[in-house]
C-alpha positions as CSV (number, residue, x, y, z in Angstrom):
1,M,33.0,133.5,-245.5
2,T,30.4,134.3,-242.9
3,T,27.8,131.9,-241.7
4,T,24.5,132.0,-239.9
5,S,24.9,128.6,-238.2
6,P,25.4,128.4,-234.4
7,R,28.8,129.1,-233.0
8,R,31.1,126.1,-233.3
9,T,34.4,125.4,-231.5
10,A,37.6,124.4,-233.2
11,L,41.1,123.4,-231.9
12,V,44.0,124.1,-234.2
13,L,47.1,122.0,-233.5
14,S,50.6,123.0,-234.8
15,Y,54.1,122.0,-233.7
16,S,55.3,125.5,-234.4
17,D,55.3,129.0,-232.9
18,I,52.0,129.9,-234.4
19,T,52.7,133.6,-234.1
20,S,55.3,133.3,-236.9
21,D,53.6,130.5,-238.9
22,P,51.8,132.3,-241.8
23,R,49.8,129.2,-242.9
24,V,48.5,128.4,-239.5
25,R,47.7,132.1,-238.8
26,R,45.7,132.2,-242.0
27,E,43.8,129.0,-240.9
28,I,42.8,130.8,-237.7
29,D,41.6,133.8,-239.7
30,W,39.6,131.7,-242.1
31,L,37.9,129.8,-239.3
32,S,37.2,132.9,-237.3
33,E,35.6,134.6,-240.4
34,D,33.5,131.5,-240.8
35,G,32.1,131.8,-237.3
36,W,34.2,129.4,-235.3
37,V,35.4,129.9,-231.7
38,I,39.1,128.9,-231.9
39,D,41.5,127.4,-229.4
40,T,45.1,126.7,-230.3
41,L,47.8,124.3,-229.2
42,G,51.4,124.9,-230.2
43,L,54.7,126.6,-229.2
44,G,55.1,130.2,-228.4
45,G,52.6,132.7,-227.0
46,H,49.0,133.6,-227.7
47,P,49.0,133.9,-231.5
48,S,46.0,136.1,-232.4
49,E,43.1,138.1,-231.1
50,A,40.9,135.6,-232.9
51,V,42.0,132.8,-230.6
52,R,40.0,132.3,-227.4
53,D,42.4,130.0,-225.4
54,H,46.0,129.1,-226.4
55,Y,47.7,126.1,-224.9
56,T,51.4,125.9,-225.0
57,L,53.2,122.6,-225.3
58,A,55.4,121.8,-222.3
59,A,59.1,121.2,-222.8
60,P,60.2,117.6,-223.6
61,G,60.5,115.4,-220.5
62,H,63.8,114.9,-218.8
63,V,64.3,111.5,-220.3
64,V,64.3,112.7,-223.9
65,R,66.5,115.7,-223.2
66,S,69.7,113.6,-223.2
67,R,71.2,111.6,-226.0
68,I,71.0,108.4,-224.0
69,G,67.4,109.0,-223.0
70,T,66.5,109.8,-226.6
71,L,68.2,106.6,-227.8
72,L,66.4,104.5,-225.2
73,V,63.0,106.0,-226.0
74,H,63.5,105.4,-229.7
75,T,64.9,101.9,-229.4
76,L,63.0,100.3,-226.4
77,L,59.5,101.8,-226.3
78,P,56.7,100.5,-228.5
79,Q,55.4,103.0,-231.0
80,R,52.4,104.2,-229.1
81,L,54.2,104.6,-225.8
82,R,57.0,106.4,-227.6
83,F,54.5,108.9,-229.1
84,R,53.1,109.5,-225.7
85,A,56.5,110.1,-224.2
86,L,57.6,112.4,-227.0
87,M,54.3,114.3,-227.6
88,T,51.1,113.6,-225.7
89,R,52.7,114.1,-222.2
90,R,53.6,117.6,-223.3
91,V,50.0,118.6,-223.9
92,P,48.3,120.4,-221.1
93,E,45.7,118.2,-219.3
94,S,43.1,120.9,-219.6
95,V,43.0,120.7,-223.4
96,R,43.2,116.9,-223.3
97,R,40.1,116.9,-221.1
98,R,38.3,119.1,-223.5
99,I,39.1,116.7,-226.4
100,R,37.9,113.6,-224.4
101,E,34.7,115.3,-223.5
102,G,33.9,116.1,-227.1
103,H,34.2,119.9,-226.6
104,Y,35.4,120.5,-230.1
105,D,33.4,120.3,-233.3
106,L,36.6,120.5,-235.3
107,I,40.2,119.7,-234.7
108,V,42.8,120.8,-237.3
109,F,46.1,118.9,-237.3
110,N,48.9,120.8,-239.0
111,E,51.7,118.7,-240.5
112,L,52.4,115.2,-239.1
113,E,53.7,115.7,-235.6
114,F,50.3,115.2,-233.9
115,A,48.8,112.8,-236.5
116,P,49.1,109.6,-234.5
117,W,47.2,111.2,-231.6
118,V,44.0,110.7,-233.6
119,E,44.3,106.9,-233.0
120,D,44.8,107.2,-229.2
121,P,41.6,106.1,-227.5
122,S,42.7,107.7,-224.2
123,D,41.9,111.2,-225.6
124,F,40.0,110.5,-228.9
125,T,37.0,109.0,-227.2
126,P,33.7,108.3,-229.0
127,A,32.7,111.8,-227.9
128,A,35.8,113.4,-229.4
129,L,35.2,111.4,-232.7
130,R,31.8,113.0,-233.2
131,G,33.5,116.1,-234.5
132,R,35.4,116.7,-237.7
133,L,39.1,115.9,-237.8
134,H,41.1,117.7,-240.5
135,L,44.7,117.1,-241.5
136,D,46.5,119.9,-243.3
137,L,49.6,118.2,-244.8
138,H,51.2,121.4,-246.1
139,E,54.0,120.0,-248.4
140,Y,55.2,116.5,-249.2
141,H,56.7,114.5,-246.4
142,N,59.4,112.2,-247.8
143,P,59.4,108.7,-246.2
144,D,63.2,108.5,-246.7
145,V,64.2,111.9,-245.3
146,R,65.4,110.6,-241.9
147,R,67.8,108.0,-243.1
148,R,70.9,110.1,-244.0
149,N,72.8,110.0,-240.7
150,L,73.0,108.1,-237.4
151,G,70.4,110.3,-235.7
152,G,68.1,109.9,-238.6
153,R,68.4,106.2,-238.7
154,I,67.6,106.0,-234.9
155,M,64.6,108.3,-235.2
156,G,63.6,107.3,-238.7
157,P,61.2,104.4,-237.7
158,H,59.2,106.8,-235.5
159,Y,59.0,109.4,-238.3
160,R,57.8,106.7,-240.8
161,W,55.3,105.3,-238.3
162,T,54.0,108.9,-237.7
163,R,53.8,109.4,-241.5
164,R,51.7,106.3,-241.9
165,H,48.9,108.0,-240.1
166,I,48.3,110.3,-243.1
167,G,45.9,107.6,-244.3
168,S,44.0,107.2,-241.0
169,P,40.3,106.8,-241.7
170,R,39.6,108.9,-238.7
171,F,40.5,112.1,-240.6
172,T,37.4,113.4,-242.2
173,S,39.2,115.8,-244.6
174,R,42.7,116.8,-245.7
175,T,44.3,119.7,-247.5
176,V,47.7,120.3,-249.1
177,V,49.6,123.2,-250.8
178,N,48.9,122.0,-254.3
179,T,47.1,119.3,-256.3
180,P,50.3,117.5,-257.7
181,I,51.5,116.8,-254.1
182,G,48.0,115.8,-253.1
183,E,47.9,113.3,-255.9
184,L,51.1,111.7,-254.6
185,Y,49.5,111.2,-251.2
186,A,46.3,109.9,-252.8
187,E,48.2,107.3,-254.8
188,E,50.3,106.2,-251.8
189,F,47.6,106.0,-249.1
190,G,44.5,105.2,-251.2
191,I,42.7,108.4,-250.0
192,A,40.8,111.0,-251.9
193,V,43.1,113.7,-253.3
194,P,43.4,116.4,-250.6
195,A,42.0,119.8,-251.4
196,Q,44.4,122.4,-252.7
197,V,45.0,125.3,-250.4
198,R,47.9,127.4,-251.5
199,N,50.1,129.6,-249.4
200,A,48.7,132.9,-250.6
201,P,48.6,135.9,-248.2
202,P,45.7,138.4,-247.8
203,F,45.0,140.9,-250.6
204,V,46.7,144.2,-250.0
205,P,44.4,147.0,-251.4
206,G,45.6,150.3,-252.6
207,L,49.2,149.3,-253.3
208,E,50.6,150.4,-256.7
209,P,53.7,149.0,-258.4
210,S,56.7,151.2,-257.7
211,A,58.5,152.9,-260.6
212,V,61.2,151.0,-262.4
213,E,64.5,152.8,-262.9
214,P,66.2,152.0,-266.2
215,D,69.7,152.0,-264.6
216,D,68.7,150.1,-261.5
217,I,66.4,147.1,-261.9
218,R,66.1,145.8,-258.3
219,L,66.1,142.0,-257.9
220,L,64.9,140.5,-254.7
221,F,64.9,137.2,-252.8
222,H,63.0,137.3,-249.5
223,G,62.3,134.6,-247.0
224,L,64.1,131.6,-245.5
225,P,67.9,131.6,-246.3
226,S,68.9,128.3,-247.9
227,W,71.4,127.4,-250.7
228,S,68.8,125.1,-252.1
229,R,66.8,128.2,-252.9
230,G,69.0,129.1,-255.9
231,F,71.6,131.4,-254.1
232,Q,74.5,129.9,-256.0
233,E,72.8,130.3,-259.4
234,I,71.7,133.9,-258.5
235,L,75.3,134.9,-257.5
236,A,76.8,133.2,-260.6
237,A,74.3,135.0,-262.9
238,L,75.1,138.4,-261.3
239,R,78.7,138.0,-262.3
240,E,77.8,138.5,-265.9
241,L,74.6,140.7,-265.7
242,P,74.8,144.3,-266.8
243,P,75.2,146.9,-264.0
244,R,71.6,148.0,-264.3
245,F,70.8,144.9,-262.1
246,S,71.1,145.0,-258.3
247,M,70.3,142.2,-255.9
248,T,68.9,142.2,-252.4
249,F,68.5,139.2,-250.1
250,M,65.9,140.0,-247.4
251,L,66.5,137.0,-245.1
252,T,65.2,135.5,-241.9
253,E,67.6,134.4,-239.2
254,N,70.1,131.7,-240.0
255,P,73.6,132.7,-238.9
256,P,75.6,129.9,-240.8
257,V,73.9,130.7,-244.1
258,H,74.2,134.4,-243.6
259,A,77.9,134.0,-242.9
260,M,78.5,131.9,-246.0
261,L,76.5,134.3,-248.1
262,R,78.4,137.3,-246.8
263,E,81.7,135.5,-247.6
264,E,80.5,134.9,-251.2
265,I,79.4,138.5,-251.6
266,A,82.7,139.9,-250.3
267,G,84.6,138.3,-253.2
268,H,82.0,138.9,-255.8
269,P,82.7,141.3,-258.7
270,A,79.3,142.8,-258.3
271,R,79.5,143.1,-254.5
272,D,78.6,146.8,-254.6
273,R,75.3,145.9,-256.1
274,I,74.4,143.0,-253.7
275,R,73.2,143.4,-250.1
276,I,71.5,141.5,-247.3
277,V,68.7,143.2,-245.3
278,P,66.6,142.2,-242.3
279,P,63.2,140.5,-242.9
280,A,59.9,142.3,-242.9
281,P,57.2,141.5,-240.3
282,M,54.8,138.9,-241.7
283,R,51.9,141.3,-242.1
284,E,54.1,144.0,-243.7
285,I,55.9,142.0,-246.3
286,A,53.9,143.4,-249.3
287,Q,54.6,147.0,-248.3
288,R,58.2,146.4,-247.5
289,I,59.1,144.7,-250.8
290,N,57.1,147.1,-252.9
291,E,60.2,149.2,-253.6
292,Y,61.8,146.3,-255.5
293,D,61.1,145.2,-259.1
294,V,61.6,141.5,-259.7
295,E,61.4,138.6,-257.2
296,V,63.6,135.7,-258.2
297,V,62.2,132.3,-257.3
298,F,64.6,129.9,-258.9
299,Y,64.6,126.5,-257.1
300,R,66.4,123.7,-258.8
301,P,64.0,120.6,-258.5
302,T,66.4,118.5,-256.4
303,G,63.5,117.0,-254.4
304,I,59.7,116.6,-254.6
305,N,58.9,119.7,-252.6
306,L,61.2,121.9,-254.7
307,K,59.8,120.4,-257.9
308,Y,56.3,121.2,-256.9
309,A,57.1,124.3,-254.8
310,M,54.6,127.2,-254.6
311,P,56.3,129.1,-251.8
312,N,54.8,132.0,-249.8
313,K,57.1,134.4,-251.6
314,F,55.6,133.5,-255.0
315,F,52.2,135.0,-253.8
316,E,53.7,137.7,-251.6
317,A,55.6,139.1,-254.6
318,A,52.3,139.7,-256.4
319,Q,50.9,141.4,-253.3
320,G,54.0,143.6,-253.3
321,R,53.3,144.3,-257.1
322,L,56.6,142.8,-258.2
323,A,57.4,140.9,-261.4
324,L,58.6,137.3,-261.1
325,V,61.4,135.2,-262.5
326,V,60.7,131.4,-261.9
327,G,62.1,128.1,-263.2
328,E,60.3,125.7,-265.5
329,T,58.2,124.0,-262.8
330,P,54.8,122.3,-263.1
331,T,53.4,124.6,-260.4
332,M,54.7,128.1,-260.7
333,A,55.5,128.3,-264.4
334,P,51.9,127.8,-265.6
335,V,50.6,130.6,-263.3
336,V,53.3,133.0,-264.6
337,R,52.4,132.2,-268.2
338,E,48.7,132.5,-267.5
339,Y,49.0,136.0,-266.0
340,G,52.1,137.2,-267.8
341,H,53.5,138.8,-264.7
342,G,56.9,137.3,-265.0
343,V,59.3,135.2,-267.1
344,V,60.0,131.5,-267.0
345,V,63.7,130.4,-267.1
346,P,63.9,127.4,-269.5
347,E,66.7,125.6,-267.8
348,F,67.9,125.2,-264.2
349,T,71.3,126.6,-264.8
350,W,72.9,129.9,-263.9
351,Q,73.6,130.6,-267.5
352,S,69.9,130.3,-268.4
353,L,69.0,132.5,-265.4
354,R,71.5,135.1,-266.6
355,D,70.1,135.0,-270.1
356,S,66.5,135.4,-269.0
357,L,67.4,138.3,-266.7
358,R,69.6,140.0,-269.2
359,E,66.6,140.3,-271.6
360,L,64.7,142.4,-269.1
361,D,64.6,146.2,-269.4
362,A,62.6,148.8,-267.5
363,P,59.5,149.0,-269.8
364,R,59.1,145.2,-269.8
365,V,59.5,144.9,-266.0
366,A,57.0,147.8,-265.5
367,E,54.5,145.9,-267.7
368,M,54.9,142.7,-265.7
369,K,54.5,144.6,-262.4
370,E,51.2,146.1,-263.7
371,R,50.0,142.6,-264.4
372,S,50.9,141.4,-260.9
373,M,48.0,143.6,-259.7
374,T,45.5,141.2,-261.3
375,V,47.3,138.2,-259.7
376,A,47.1,140.0,-256.3
377,E,43.4,140.5,-256.7
378,E,42.6,136.9,-257.8
379,L,45.2,134.7,-255.9
380,N,45.1,135.6,-252.2
381,S,44.1,134.2,-248.9
382,A,40.4,134.9,-249.5
383,S,40.2,132.4,-252.4
384,E,42.4,129.9,-250.6
385,G,40.3,130.3,-247.4
386,R,37.2,129.3,-249.3
387,A,38.9,126.1,-250.4
388,F,40.0,125.4,-246.8
389,V,36.6,126.0,-245.2
390,G,34.9,124.2,-248.1
391,A,37.1,121.0,-247.6
392,I,36.1,120.9,-243.9
393,A,32.4,121.6,-244.6
394,D,32.2,118.9,-247.2
395,S,33.5,116.3,-244.8
396,S,31.2,113.9,-242.9
397,A,30.6,114.5,-239.2
398,G,28.3,113.2,-236.5
399,V,29.3,109.6,-236.9
400,I,31.5,107.8,-234.2
401,R,34.4,106.3,-236.1
């Protein structure tokens, strides 16, 4: 993705610790490979050697650190002033000055948190608007998600106001994790379908599938610990699976979920074959999971994002040369069927998961692991990076909006 055009300058915004945010880290890599000079604004420290200047968001102001202050901000301030109190005032003045002066040829907005900023004339001056403004929506942002409790009802209006900026005509391009979610946004906001950029990691060369032991087929779930990720169904299926199956949960930090999972395992009849291990560093995941055989990605479609999920682990499993077990989803199931590197569970029940796993033996798992090598070569960050850079390149620029 190299270019012979003059060096251009980009600012990548993310309300996250970018050092541990794989999608944003990949965006930085893609832009760097395409010849951009990159600054970042987010939480945490300097995220990458590819980043020139990193700006850290300041802590929230004293007013919004208390419950009473938060209540007053969300109930008394007009929407634009509320956004400035909650977000813009946390941005270092030096980067705001660069934006106002038109220093950046491209500004990438990750998720929704910064989206209303694009409409603020204090910073997004005519000079700033000469550049490209890209919105990466990642997944689907449900308009009703903040209405379930008192805090959600108080902050819900601000969330929904923020969300409305998805359709701002000032954004010159948009991307999303997959086309079905992009079509939902297009229908709601009357915009072009955002380009698909999936959460695929870099290709890991030279990694071979590990051998499959007939009496120990090693199942794996790695990533964020959440009961909505099929833990209950996996544990229930393990109660009736043959002893040749073992299960490992390689989980990031979440003490309440870890405690609940350990409690479930302690009373499980297959507890000697179930374990929890620490997570692997982001750039070592493929090598660390390579010793396993089958990644289980079994998300019951209880919401739009779970229905259309294509999580990092789906692609990371292929880079680790693992087979896959997935549910009957409109996103993951077609890919598994196309490449033949896993099996699709026909129903979202623990019994159906049990039956699909029980049919697996060492030769079949080994065959699927071999096929995962093709997936690793074809579905990786290089192909997704071309889509990301292409979406930005195709957008209009040079016109004051």
